[in-house]
N, C-alpha and C positions, 0 to 999 in steps of 0.2 A: 613605902613601896606599894605599887599598885598590885591588886590581886590578879592572879593568872586568869586568862579567859577560860570559859568552859571548854572541856575537852571535846565535847560532842561537836561544837561549831568548828573547832580547828580540824577535827578528823574529817568532817564533810568537805571542807574547803580543800584540804590536801588530797582527798580521794578524787575530787573533781579535777584538780590540776593533773594528777597522775593519770587519770583516765584520758584526758585530752592529749597529754604528751605521748602516752602509749599509742593512741590512735594515729597520731601524726607520725610517729616513728615507724609504725607498722607500714604506712603508705610509702615512706621513703625506702624502707628495706625492700618492699615489693618492687618499687621502681628499679632499684639496683639489681634485683634478680631478673626483672623483665627486660632490662637493657640487653643483656646477653641473648635473650630470646628473639628480640626484634632486629638485631643487627643484620641478619641475613635478609629479611624482607625489605628493610630500608635500603640495603645495598642493591636489591633488585629494582626498586622504584628509582633509586638514584641513577642506576645504569640506563633506565628508560629515559629519564630526564636528560641525561647526557647525550643520548642518541637524538632526542628531540632538538637539542641545541645544534646538533649537526644536521638537522632536517632529514633524518632517516625515516621516521614513521610517516610524516606528512607527505613524503614523496611516493608513498604507496597509494593504491586505490583506496577509496573511503571504506570499502567493505573489509579489506585486509587490515587497514589501519584500525578499524573498530575491533576486529578479532584480536589483533596484537595487543591493543590496550586492555581488552577484556582479559586476555591470558595473563598479562603482566600483573594487572590489578588483582585478578582472582587468585593467581598463584601467591602473590605477596600476602593477601589476606588469609589464605588457607595456611600458609607457612607460619604466619604470625599467630594465628589461632592455635595451631598445634603446639608451637613452642610455649606460648603463654599458658596453655592448659597444663603443661608439665611443671610450671613454677609453683612450688609449695609455699603456703603462707608462713611467715616468720613466726618462730616460737616466742613464748613470753620471756624466757630468760634472755634471748637475743635482743628483744626490744628493750628490756631493762638495762642490759649491758650497754646498748647504744645510747640510752638516755643518760646513764651514769657517766659514760666516757665523754659525751658532748657537754654535759653539765658540770663536769669536774667534781663529782661526788666520790668520796672515799669510803671504804668499808662497805660498799654495796648496801646503802640504806634502803633502796627500793625492795630488796629481797627480804628485809626484816620487817617490813610493814605488815606482812601477813603471818608473822611468827606468833606462837602461843606458849605460855609457860609449860614446863614439863609436867608439873603436878596438876595443871588445870586451874590453879588458883591465882588470880591477879592480885598480888600483894602490892603494897605501896612502893616497894622497891621496883617491882616490874613496871608499875605505872610511871614511875619517874624515868625508867629506862626508855620506855616508849615515847614519852614526851621529849626527851632529849633527841631521840632518833628523828622524830618528825620535825623538830626545830632545825635539825642539821640539813634538811632537804630544802634547798632554795629554788630559784627559777629553773625549770626543766627545759632543756633545748634538745632538739632532734638533729640539727645540722642539715646540710644539703646532701643530696644523693651523691655518692662517690661511684662514678662509672668506672667499671673495671675494663681494662684493655689487655688483651693478650698480645704478645709481640707480633704474631702473624697478622692479627686483625688491625693492630695499630699501623703496621706497614701498609696493609691494604687500604685502610681509610685515608692514610696520608697520600697514597698514589691517586685515589679517587678525587680527593680535594684538589690535587694539582691539576688533574685532567679537567675537573669542573671549572676551575679558575681560568684555564687556558681556553675552554669552550666559551665561557662568558666573555672573555676578552675578544675572541674572534667574532662572536655574534654582535657585541657592542650594544647599540640601542635597539637592535632587532631581537634581543634575547627574550623580552616579555612576550612578543608576538609569536616567537618560535615555540616557547613553552606552552602558550595557550593553544596553538595549532596542534602541538603534539598530544595534549591531553583532551582535546575536543575534536573528534573526527568530524569532517565536513567544514572545518574552518581553515582558511588559508592564512599563512603568515605574510609579513610585509615584503618578503622576497618574491612572492608571486605577483606578476603584473596585474593591475586592476582590469577587469573586463571593460571593453569599449561600450560607451553608452551614447545614444542619440535620443534627445528628448525635445519635444516641441508641444506647443499648445495650439489647438484649433479653436478659434473663436466661435462662440455660439451663433446660431442663425440670425438672432436679432441684432447682433453687432458684427456684421461681416468685415472681414479684413484678412490680410495675409497671415499665415501661421507664424507664431512667435517661437523662434528656435532658442533653446536654453543652453547655457554654458555654465560650467562650474564656478567661474570666477566673476560672473556678473549677475546682479540681482535682476530677476524678471520684472518687467513693468507691471503696472496695475492691470489685472486681468478681469474681464467681465465675468459675472457669475454664470455658472453652468457651462463654462468652457470645458473642453476635453483635453486632458493631458495624455499624451502618448509617449511611451518610453520603450526603446529597443535596446536590449542588453545583448552584447555579442562577446563570445569568448569566456563564458562562465562555465565552470565544471559541474555546477548543479543549479537548480532553479532559484533565482533571486525572489525577493518578496518586497512588498511596498509597505511603508510605515507612514502613519499620519492621516490615513483615510480609512473609511470603513471597508473591511475586507469584502463585504458583500457587493460593494460598488466597483470593485476592480475586476476587469476582464483580462484573463491571462491566456495567451496563446504561445505555444512552443513552435518556433519557426524552423529550427533544425536542431542538430545535436547539441550545439552550444549557444543557441540564440533563443531569446524569449521576448515577447511583446506584452506590454501592460497598457491598459486603457482605463482611465477613470475620469470622473467628472469632478471639477473643482467648484465646491459649493460654499466653502467658508475659508476665511483667512487662516493660514497656518503653515506649518512646515511639512513638506513631503520628502521622504528619503527612500532610496533604493539600497537595500543591503543584500550582499551576495557573499555567502560563506564567511559570515561573521564580520564583514567589512562594509563600510558605507561607500558605495561607488557613485552616488549622486544624491545631492540634497539641495532643495530650493525652498526659500521662504516666499510664499505667495501672498500678495495683497489683493484680495478679491473685492471687486467693485460690485456691490449688490444691485440686482435688477429691481429698482424701486418702481412702484406704480407711477403712472404719469400724473403730472399736475394739469388739471383742467379747471378753468374758471371763466366766468363772464368778464370780458373786457369792459363791458358796460351793460346796462339793462337792455334786454331785447325790446325792439320798438318797431313801429310801422315806418315805412319810408314815405317820401314826399307824395308819391302817387296814391298812397292810401291802400294799395292792394298787395303790397309786397312786405313780407316779414323779414326784418334784419336781425341776424343772430350774431352779435359780436362775441368772438371766442378768443381764448388765449390758452395755449397748452405748452407743455415742455416735458421732455424726457431725454435722458442722456443718449439713448440709442435710437430715438426716432419714434414718431407716432404713426401707428399703422392705420387707425380709423378713428374718426370723430363723428358722432351723430347726436342729434337732439331728440330727446324723448318727450313727447307731449301727451299728457293725460287730461281727462275731463274730470275735475273733482266732483261734479254733481252726478257723474255716472262712472263710478270706479269699476263697474262690471264690464265696461267696454274695453277692448284691447287698446293698448297705447299706440300712438302714431309716431313712427320712427322716421326722422328726416336725416338722411346721410349728408354729411358735409364733405364734398370732394377735396382731396389733398393731392398735391403734386409730389409723387414719390412718398417717402417717409421722412418728413422734415423733423428736425430736433425741437424747434421752437416755432410751430405754426401759430399764426395769429391773423386776425382779419375780421371782416364782417361778411358773412354769407347771407345772401338775399335769396329768398325762395317765395314762390307764389303758392299759397295754401287756400286760395279762395274757392277752389273746387272741393275742398274738404268739407265733410258734413259738420265739422266743428267751427267753421268760419262764423265769426260774430259771437262765439262763446268765450267765456272766461276760462282759461286753461292754465295748467302748471307745466313749466318747461324745465328740464334739466339737461345739461350737457354731459355726454359720456365719451370717454377716450380710452382706446386700447393701445398699449405699446406693442412693439415688435415682439417682445417676449411673452405677450398674452396677458399682461397685467392690465386691470381695468380700474378706472376712477370715475367718480361722479361729482359734478359741481353742485352748488347750492340751488335751491328751487327758486324760480322766478315766475311770477303770475302776470298775465296780461290778457287782453281780449284780442283774439285772432282777427286780422283784417278780413273784411268781407267785400266782395265786389258790389258796386252800386248799379242796379238795373233801373233803367228809365221806363221801359215798357211795362204797363200794368200786368199783362198776362205773364210776362217773364218774372216779375216779382212774385206773383202768385205761385208759379211753378217752383221757384227757388224755396219759398216758404213751405210748400207741400213737400218738396224733396227733403228739407231739413227735418220736418216733423217725422216723416216716414223713416229717414235714416236713423233717428234717435229712438225709434220704437214708440212714438207717441200716437201713431195711428196704425190701424190694421190694414192689410192688403185690400180687403173689399172696400173699405172707406176711401182709400187712395184711388182705387179703380174708378169709383163713382166720381170723385173730384176731377180725375183726368178726363173723363168723358165730358164733364161739364165745361172744363177749360177748352177742350177741343172744339166745342160748339161755339165758342166766342172768337175763334180765330178768323181772320179775313180770308177771302177767296184766294188771294195770292200767296197764302201760306198753307197750301194743301199738303205739302210734304210734312210740315210740322204737325198738322192735324192727324195725318196717318200715323206718324210716329207715336203720338200720345195715345191714339186708339189701340195701336199694337201693344204698347206698354200696359194699358188697362186690360187687354185680353190676356196677356201673360199672367197678370196678377190673379185673374179669375181662374186660371188653370192651376190646381194644386200640384200637378206633376211636372210643371214647367221648371227646367233647370235654370239657375242663375236669373230667375225672374226679378228678384230684388235688385241685384247689381245692374241688370239691364235697364230697369226702370229708373234707377238713380242716374245712370249715364245718359239716358235719353232726355230726362228732364233738364239736365245741365246743358246738353247740346242744343235743345230746342230753345231754352231760355237765352243762350248766347246768340243764337240765330235771330230770334225775335228782337233782341236789343240792338243788334247790328242793323236789322231791317228798319227799325225805327229811326236810326241815326244816319242811314245812307241808303243807297239804292239796292235793289235785289241782287244785282251782279256782284257788288262788293260783299254783301252778306253771304252769298253762296261761296265766293272765293275764300272768305275767312272760315266758313264751315268746312270746306275741303281741306284747308291747311290744318285745322284742329284735328280733323279725323285722321289725316295722314300722320300728323305728329303723334297722336295717341297710338296709332298702329306701330310706329317705330319704337315708342317707349315700351309698349307691351312686348314687342319682340326682344328688346334688350333685356328686359326683366326675365323673360322666358329663357333666354340663353344663359343668363346668370344663374338661374335656378337649376338648370341642367348641369352646370359645372363643366367638366371636360367634355361631356357629351354635347354641349352646346356649341362646340367648335367645328362641327361637321360641315361638310359642303352644303348639305341641304338647308341647314339653319342659316348659313351665310347667304345663300341665294334668297331665302325669304327676307332677310334683313335688307339686302340690296334692292329687292323689288319694292319693299315698303319705302325705302329712302328715295327710290326713283319716283314714286307717286308723290312724296312730299316735295321733291324738287319741281315736279310738274305743277303742283298747286302753287308753289312760290312763284314760278315763272308766270303763271296766269295772273296772279295778283300784281306782279311787276308790270306786266303788259297793260293792265287796266290803269295803273298809276301813271305810266308813261303817256298813255293816251290822254288822260286828264291833264297831265302836265303840258302836252303839246297844245291842247285846246285852250289853255290859259296863257300860252305864249312863252312858257319856260323851256329853254333849250338846254339839254344836258351835254356838256362837252365830251368828246370822245378822246380818252387818254390812252387808249390801247390796252393790251393785255398785260398782266403781271409777268415777271420774268420766268415763272414756272409754267406759263401757258394757260393758267386759269384766269378767266375774266373777272372773277369775284372770289372773296374768301369763303363764301358759303359752300362752294364746291370743295374747297380744301377742308373746311370744317366737317362736312359730311363724309368726305373720304376718310379722314382720320377717325371719325366716330365709328364708321363701319370697320376699319382696321382694328381699332382697340377693342370693340365688342367681339370681333371674331377671334382675337388673340387672348380673350379672357381678362382684359384689363378693364374690369367693370367700373372701378372708381373713375378712371379717366374717361370712359365712355359716358358715365353719368354727368361728368363735368362738361363734356362737349355737348351733351344733349341739353343741359341747362343753358349753355350759351346759345344754342340753336333756338331754344324756346324763347329766349329774350329777343333774339333777332326777329323771329316771326311775329312776336307780339308787337314790336315796334313797327314792323312792316304793315301789320293789320291796322294800326292806329295812325299811319302816315297821312299827311294832308298835302294839298298843293303848295301851301306855304313852306312846308318842310322841303319840298322839291326845289323851290326857288333858292332856299338857303344852301341846299346841297350843291346846286350849280355854282354858287359863289365860292364855296369851300373847295370844290374840285378845281376851279380856275386858279385859286391861290396855291393849291398843291401842285398843279402843273407848272406854275411859275417857279415855285420853290425847287422842283425837280430840275427845271432848266438851269437854275442858278447852280445847283450842285454839279450838273454836267459841265457848265462853264468853268467851275473851279477845277474839276478834274482835267479839263483840257489845258488849263494853265499849268497844272502840275506836270502833265505829259510834255508840254513844250519846254518848260524849264528843265525837265530831265534831259531832253534832247540837247539843250545848250550845255548842260553839265557834261554830257558825253562828249561833245565837241571839244570842250576845254580840256578834259582829261585825255582825249586822244592826242591833242597837240602836245600836252606835257609828256606823254608817254612815248612819243616817236623816238626821241633820243635815248630814253631809258631802254626801250626794246632793242635798239641797235646795239647798245653796250652789252645788253644781256645776251643777245645772239652771239656776239663776239666771245663772251666768256664761255657760253655753252659750246661753241665750236672748238675753243681751246681745251675745254674740259673733256670733250668727247673724243679725245685722241684714242685710237684703237689700242687696247692692251692696258689702258690706265686702270689701276686697282682702286676700287671704291673704298677699300679699307684705309687708304692713305689720304683720301679727300677730307677736307674740313667739313664739319657738319653743315655749315651754311651752303657749301657747294652741293652736298647731297640733297638738300631741300630744293635747291634750284634745279637739280636734275629731275626731280619729281614735279616741277612746275609750281613750287610753292615759294613764297617770299619769306626768308628768315627774319627774325626780329632784329631791330637795329643794333642791339647790344651783343649779338652773336658774332657778327663779322663786320668789322669796320674797315678792313683793309681794302674792300672792293670799292669804296667810295673815294671820290676825289677830294682834295684838300678843302674845297669850298662846300663840301657836303652834297654835291650833286653827282649823279651817276648817269650822265647823259653824254651822247656823242655829238659832235658838231653837225649842223644841218647843212644840206646842200642848198644852193640858190633856188632850185626848183621847189624844194620843200618850203622854203621861206615864203615864196610867192603864193603857194597854195594856202599856207596858213594865214597870210595877210588877207587873202580874198575871203576865206571862211570867217575870220574874225570880224570883218566888215559886215558880212551878212548876219552874224550873230548879234552885232550891235543894233542892227535895224530890227531884228526880231525882238530883242529885249525891250526896245522902245515901244514896239506895238503891244507887247504883253503888259507893259506898265500902264498904257492907256486902257487896256481891257480890264485890268485890276481896278482902276479908278471907277470905270463905268459899272463894274459888278458891285463895288462897294456901295455906290449910290442906289443901285437897283435893290440891293438887300435892305438898305435903310428904308426905302419906300414901302417894302413889304413887311418888315419886322419892327420898324421904328428904331432900329439900332444900327450903328456902324460897326464894322468888324475891325477890331484892333489888329488882328493878324494881317488883314489886307493893307492897313495903314503902314504897318512895319514893312510889309513886303514891298510897298511902293518905294520906301526909302532905300531898302537893300537892292532893289532893281536899279535905282539910280546909281548906287555905288558900283554895281556890276558893270553898268554901261561905261562908267568912267575908266575902270580898269581895262575893259575891252578896247576902249579908244586908245589907251596908252600901251596896248600890247603886253599887259601884265596878266598872263594866264593864271599864275599861281594864286594871287589874291582874288582874281575874278572867280576862280573855282570856289574859294571860301565864301565869297559873297553870294554865289548862286546856291550853295548849300544852305546858307542862312535864309534865302528866299524860299526854298522848299520847306524848310522848317516853319517859316511863317505861314505858308499855305496849309501845311498840315494842322497848325493851330487854328487857322481859319475854318477848316472843316469841322472841328469840334465846336467852335463858336456858332457856326451856322446850325448845327444840330440842336444846340441848346436854345438858340433864338427861335427856331421854327417850332421846336417842341413847346416853348412858352407861348408862342402865338396860337398853338392848338388848331392847326389846319385840319385835324382829323377829329373834331369834337363830336358831340352827340348827334346833331342833325345829319352829318354824313353817315354816322353809324345806323341811322334809321333804315337806310336802304343799303345793305351790304353789297348787293350786286352792282352798285354804282361806284364802289370804292376801289382803291388800288391795292387792296390787301390790308387795310386798316382793320384790326379786329374790333369786336364789339366792346364798347366802352360804356354801356348803359349803367354799369355799376362802378365806373371809374376803376380804382385799384382797391376796391373794397373786398375784403374777406376772401372767401373761398373762390371767388371768381378772378383769381389772379390771372393776369393776361399771359397768354402763351406767346412767348417771344418768337417762337417759330412761325407764328401766323403773320408777323409783320414783314411785309415784303418791300417796304420802303427802302430804297437803295440810294446811295450817293450818286450812282450812275448805273447804267445798264450793263456794264461789263462785269466779267467775273474777276474778282480781285483775289481769288484764293491763291494765285501764283504770282502775286506782286508784293513788293516790299512797301513800307510806309511812304516811300516817295513815288509809288505808282509804277516802278520799273519791274520788268519780268525777273523772277527769281529762278535760278537753276536748281535742280535736285541732285544731290550727291555732288559730283565734281563737274556736273554739266554747266554750272554757273560760270566756271572758269574756262570752259572749252568754247572759244569763240571762233576758232579757225575751221572747225568742222572736219579736221583731218583725223584719220584713223591710224594709230601708230602701228608700225609693222611688228613682226614677231620679235626682231632683235631689240626694238625699243621696249616692248612689253617685258621681255626677259630682263633687260637692264633695270627697268623700274622695279621689278620684283627683287632683283639683287640689291638695289639701293634700299628698299624697304627692309629687307632682312638685316642689312648693315645698321640701319637706324634702330631696329629693335635690339641688336646686340649692344649698341652704344647706350641705349636706354637702360639695359640691364647692368651696365658698368656704373656702380654708384660712386666711383671715385671722381667722376667728372664734375665740373662746376654745377652748383645747384640750379642756377638759372637755366643752363642748357638742359638739365634733366627735367625740370618742370615743363619746359617747352615741349620736349619730346613726349612726356607723359600726356599732355593735352593733345598733341598731334596724333598720337597712336591710339587714342581712345575711340576714334571714329572708324578704325579698321576692325 
């Protein structure tokens, strides 16, 4: 038999179990006592919840709602605190009785654990008794709280439960939102209609476009960064708020008692929601397209052009929303202390992917002939800037043949780079002035004046004036060495006038808005007038030399806009763009004008002879286009004749139907839709009304003998005209071949179709003749496109003609071809297929009417009754269009018809 365990260990284990059991039973007894204390506060809160399910508290103003909730909650808490404070802790004997009853212990062993012997001596008999007592105590259980119910309270809680169940049934799925709104003042439940919301996104300035209106059931498109979100909330009882963006970035305005406006910027992809009174009234997931810096790179290495004086800058850029500005930054590595030279590259508008080769003349720069480093810079419409890699090259320099001119340019270069002092430069200028011939007194005086300025330390702009005078005198001396004094003087005047225009544009650009005043515009106009006078003088000198050499320039008249040359147009646009602040466009025009004047200064009598040949070829090409247009016009007349013959019977039948339909008192509501359209002068589609046609598919009336005789006479004349036009087409085709070395396939097909039309006219078959003439007109339209391509490939407006723009018919400068920033302005090309205005003609050359005028050929004005009947018919058509039970084909036709009203 195993020895008994030590008494001390058993006592400690039993005492611990008893202590835990008593603590647990004490809590349960306290809960049973507290239940009676909290029944009344719980009933108060339950009654408030029941009223919330019935939407009583939330129907009150928010202030009263908050006071009511505070009163109910505060009263319940106070009542519960008072009742609970009166609950006495359970006594030890009650706790032991609870444990003994729930654990099934007999003879109350827990009470005997603390007993002591009467005589105070623990004998062996007493110890055995206590051991048996402890062994009789097994697992101790406290049980669950037994909540007591009085009959009256049981009846009350039963009634409350029934009412609560009924309220939950009535509320249904809205019960959670009603309870939330009842216990949270300022929150609406789902029974309250959501406020109306209007939201749209205004695109940023760098990505202009129409506002993007937002709806709750469609995802917004990809939005550019920095767009502005505007939300109008109407019908909210309290102020909404925006989630998903920084609160500091939201601008809130209260429009009226129930309307608010929110404005914020969209910078990052994310979700933006509008919450009002605990509910989400609008939510959108925005996919923001970041405004990335532009891409700018060299399309190829910068290089000199063939003439050796122009720098070509091949560029390539890209940005999703457009490039605002591109410029080349040139620095001199050997002199980093000098400011960089910025060369703007003009752009047409704000292109997304501009590319090309911009050619600029930097021979006047002090860095001409020096090795420089060039980078391309681009700025997007959003203000982001990027830089390309560095390219190095030697800037092109102008070659001077006159020794004195070369010495002046060398002196200017050294002085500009700070390699010589002003006194040293003044001495050299005086020495060079002494070497000039007697016929260059003006140049001598200019050099002496520059030297005198350098001697005066107080003279303003002495350095810049000296550099400018050295350049002008060097150019004059070089021109004088290669031509006569008159030509050199004319070129000098052109350069001076051009420089004055350039300075005035730069001045207006620097002034900003102040540069658009009338006084500044008058200064620009005056300087441009002097430039034009200088160009005219140079032109007269060239024309005199041309006549002396026997070269006669053909007179081809003025351009359609009244200008005899594109220079006038170019100068007028330059002045307008400079006056309106379009500095980039003005610089582009000025660059084109500079190239024109440079070609004019370098023109020779041989160029004039080639110009005469090109102008004769262009005049011949224009005559061919006029002949083609005359063919189209005459074929159109034949088509009108055929259609009029086909339409005589149709009009007679139509008049009979209209007379029958216009019986007084007839109700338009009973008319067929096709008849209503005829009342308005419109032809219904074939599938809408087939009853009006005859069995053989025609809707014609029999012709009288007089009408038959007239048609026969007209058909015979048309046959003769068609034969003559066929011969003209053959001759025109041969003439075009002699000019362009190509035959026109369109004219070849037109010849065959004209023969077919003649056969049908001879057989009195107007319907197939109409189709044949239509095909002829289509062939002639195709010929027009072929002529344009052939004459463009022949290049009747090449470089020699562009040398003297005043002799052209509007062909713009092409010195740079289609290279780069000198993209040709299509608006400057006045070459027309003919001299007529085709803005109101269709592709077949016929006059087009505007509105309903195209169909009004009789010229009659309807009387008041007719107009009123037309309005009545239109109202009836709209009513029938609203009736969606009609056939879908008829509804589609009515929809298309009524869109124009």
